[in-house]
Structure formats: C-alpha cells, structure tokens
N, C-alpha and C positions, 0 to 999 in steps of 0.2 A: 491332061497337059501338065498339071502340077506333079502327078505321079511320075511322069516321064522326066521332068526336070529334076526331081528328087533322086531318081535312079541314076541319072547322068552324073549328078554331084557325088553320089556314093561310089560309082565306078571310077570316077576321076580320082577321088581320095584313095581308093584301093590301089589304083595303078601307081600313084605317087609313092605310096608306102612300099609297094612291091619292089621298087628299085633298090632299096638297101638290103633286103632279105627276101628273095623271091620264094623261099620255102615257108613263109609265114602262114599261119592258119587264118583263113578267111571263111568264117562259117555263117551261112545264111540261117538265121534263127527262125523268124516268122515274119512274113510280109517284108518290110524293108529294114528289119532289125539285123544288125551285123555284130559279130564279136571277133576280135583280133588278138592273137598272141604272137609276139615277135621278139627276137633277140637282136638288140642293137650291137654294133661293132664294139662298143665300150663295155660289154658285158652287163648291160641293163636290159632286163626283161620288161617289155612294154605290153600292157594290157589295154585294150580299148573296147568299149561297148557303146553302141549307138542305139538310140530310140528305146530306152528302157522304161519310160513312162512311170516314174516314181517306184520302181520295183527294187527289191533287195538283190544286190549283186555281190557275190563272194569271189575273191581272187585268191588262188592258193598255189603254192609251190611245194613239191615233195622231192626229197633227196633220195639217196640210196636206201633200200629196204623199206620204201614207202613211208619214210618219216616226214611228217609235215614240218617244214622249216619256215613257212610264211603263210599267213592268212589275214585277209583284210576284207571286211564287209562294209559295203556302201549302199546308201539309198540315192539313186540318181534320177534326175529329171529327163534329160534329153540325150546326153552323151557324157562319157567319162574317159579319161586317159590317165593311166597310172603306171609309173615305172618303178621297178624294184632293182636297186643297185646290187649286183652280185659280185662286185670286185673283191670283197673280202672272203668269198666262198671258194672252196677248192675246185680244181678242174674236175669235170665229170658231167654226167647227164642228170637233168632235173626234169620232172614232169610238172607242167603248168596247166592249171584248170581254171575255167570260169564257170560259175554256177549262177543261174538267175532263178530266184524263188525256189532254191533247192534242186533245180534241174540242171544237169551239166549241159552247157551249150558250146563249149570249145575245150579242146585238149591238145597239147603239143609237148613233145619232148625236145628240150634244148640242151646243147652240149657246150659247156664253158671250156675254152682252150687256154 
C-alpha cells in the first residue's frame, strides 16, 4: 500500500513536469529512484534526482567537442533539484549527464535557441 502511494506520487510529479518539456529524460534508476534532465523555456537546465540515500551525485554539462563546461557534485539525502542557468552561453547543443556514485544514470542532449 505504501509502495503504491509512493509510485502514484512519483507518477503525478513526472506528469506535472512533463507538461513544460515533454521530451525530458525520465530515467528509472533502481526501485523507485528517478533522475530527470530537462530544459526550461528560460534556458535553465534542470537536474533532479529522487531517492539518492546519502549517495554522491554529479551533475555535468558538456559543450561542443566534449568540453566539460559545468560540473557539480552533491551528497543528497532524499531528493535534489538543481538548475544551471545557460542564458550567457551560446546557442547550440549541450550534453547533460547525471552520475550517481560514478555510474551514469541519465543523459540528455539539449539545444539552446
């Protein structure tokens, strides 16, 4: 019963987020753990990781020629939401990656216009 309620909450959250950018990455990690990468209309790349259980999570953005332009490592308890403002970056495609304990759990290419 608790598991069913938790899954309903996660699905509701995912469906609300999907309304702004339906092409966002929604990756099932393990059990009820989810990772999201999404481009907001204001050129903010949003990262979200749910149920990390005090694990090390690294958020990265790569530009052209695979140059790392952003990296942030966090230790999180339950969930984290982090936005990277890309308004000062040039138009083009960027590769966004979320790693948990060194393992890639989500990847998405976003295009700034």
